[in-house]
N, C-alpha and C positions, 0 to 999 in steps of 0.2 A: 465438551464445551461447544455451543452454538456460535457461529460466527457469521458476520455479514461482510461480503467483499464489495468495496466500490470501485468501479473501472470506468475508463472512457474508450479505451481501444479494443484491441483483439482479445486481450484476456489471457496472455500467456502466463502471467503470475498466478492468476486464479486457476488455471489448469494446473500449474505446479503444485499448488496447495491441495486440490482435490486428489491429485494422483500420488502425492508423497505423504501427506499427514494422514496417519491412520485414523479412520472414521470413528474408533473407540475413543479417541482422544479429542478430536476436533472435527466438526462436520459444518461444511458451508450450508447455512440455511436460508440465506438471502444474497442476491446480488443486486446492486444498485449502480445505476448509471445516470449521467446528465444527458446522455443522447438517446433517443428513441430508436435509432438504428445501430446501436452499439454492437459491434461483431461479438463481443463476449457474451451477449445474450444466447448466442447458439450454443455456447458451452453450458450455460444455465438450463437451457431447454433439454439438452442431451442428458443431463443428470438429474432432470426433474426438479430443478431448484427455483423457487419462487423468485421472480425479478421485477424491478420496479424502476421507473423513471422519476428523477427528483429534479426539481427547480426551485428558486427562491419564491417564485410566484405559482401557485396552482393553476393549471390550465389543462386543456385537453390531453390525456395520456399521461400527465406529470402530476405527481402529488408534491406538496411542500415539505419543508423539513420538519415542521411540527407534526404533520401527519406521519411522517416517516418515524420520528421518535416514538409515536404511539404503536405503529406496527412492529418495530424492533423490540420494544418493551413486551408487547403481547407475545412475541415469539421468543421471548427469554433469551435474547442475543447478548452474549457475554463479552465478546470482542469485535470490534470493527476494524478491518484492514483495508487501508487505501493502497490499491495496487494499480498504479497508473491512472488515478483519478484526477482529472485536469481542473477542477473547480475548487476554489477554497471553500472549506467547510464553515457555516455560519457560526459565530460564537456561541449562540445558545445551544446549538448542537453539540458543541465541544464540552460545554457545561453539563449537558444531560448524560454524557458518557465520559466523564472525567477519568483520566488515566486508563481508558478502555479503548482507545483509538490508536493504532499504529500506522506508519506510513514507510514504504520502501522508496529511497531516492537513489537515481542512478549516478552518484558520484560520493565521494568521501567527505561528508559534511564535517566542519562548517563551511567547506570550500564549495564553490559552485552550487549554492542553494539560493533560496529567495524567490521572489516574485518573478515569473517569467522563465525560471530556470526549471524546465521540465523536458522530458524527451530528448529530441535531437538538438534542442537549444543547449542542453547541459553538454552533450558531447562535443559540439561546435566549440564552446567555450574552453572545455579541456584540450581539444586539439589545438586550438589557436594559442593556447598559453604554453604549448610545447611540453605538457606534463608527460612523465614517464610511467606514472602509476595512477590508475583510478580505481573505481570499485563501486560498491554498493553500500548504503546505511539504511538500517531499519532504527526508527526513533518513535517516541510517543509524540502525538499531535497536540499542539497548544494553539493558541489564537494567532500565532504568527508563522508565516511561511517557513518551512524547514527548520524551526527553532526549537522543537522539543528535545528532551533528554534522549541521548542516543543509547540505543540498547545493544546494538552489534553492528560491526562493520567487516567487510571482507575486500581485501585488495586484490588487483590483477594488474600484471605487467602489461603495458600498452606501448612499450618502447618500441615495437616494430609496426605499430599502427600507422597506416598511410592515409587515413580519412577518419572523419567523425562516424561514419557508419560502421567502419571496422572497430572502433571503440565500443559503439553501441552494442556490436554482436558479442563481444567479449564480457562486457559488464552485464549484459542480460543473463548470460550463462551463469554468472555469479548470483544474480538476483534469484534465479530458480533454485539455487541451493540454500541461500541464506534465509529468505522470507519463510519457506515451510519449516526450517530449522527453528526459527524465532517463535512461529506460530505454536509449534509442538511444545517448546520449552514454557510458553505461557500456559498452554493448556495443562501442562504438567506441574504448574505452580511453582516453575524454578526460574522465574524472572522476579527480582525484588529489587527495591530501590533503598539504598542506604547512602546517608549523607548526601541526598540529591543526585546519586549516581546510580543508574541501573546496573544490576549485576546478575549474570547467568550462572545458575548452580549447576554442578555437574551431576 
């Protein structure tokens, strides 16, 4: 299965997919960012993965989402993974890859999700709420922030966390396990949807 990974930061989840998911099952064939200086492009270059900058409006160094659809279709991309991508995907792009886009969110949805809830903002909210448990969620992407069907979640004890940053560190470790697991299951055809609920087959 050929996959494309969308990133905005250093790409640690991209790295976890490349290192963990067997290439015989899934291979990262494109890396996309909304930032020209995205640190994750260094990972793409290391593994010789084509990478692109995308924006709603095409300008120097950036393609628009319509052009990106063509590129991904020509490359026979079967799955799109949002791994720390900080821009909302346009509706027409979601339609073009219906049920083929997943996202990892650094909290246990439906809590601590929605517009503006990304990165350290999520962990600040979790910390300020006095939560004892947090975790990561992988879900299908629809046209509403963090609203798509939940595929898998993994919880982590944060009762001893003394800052949002310490929560972030614990949750990121969980993300690095959960996202490659889900990607591999999808590549194996073991993620199905029954009665509007995703199910992972053993």
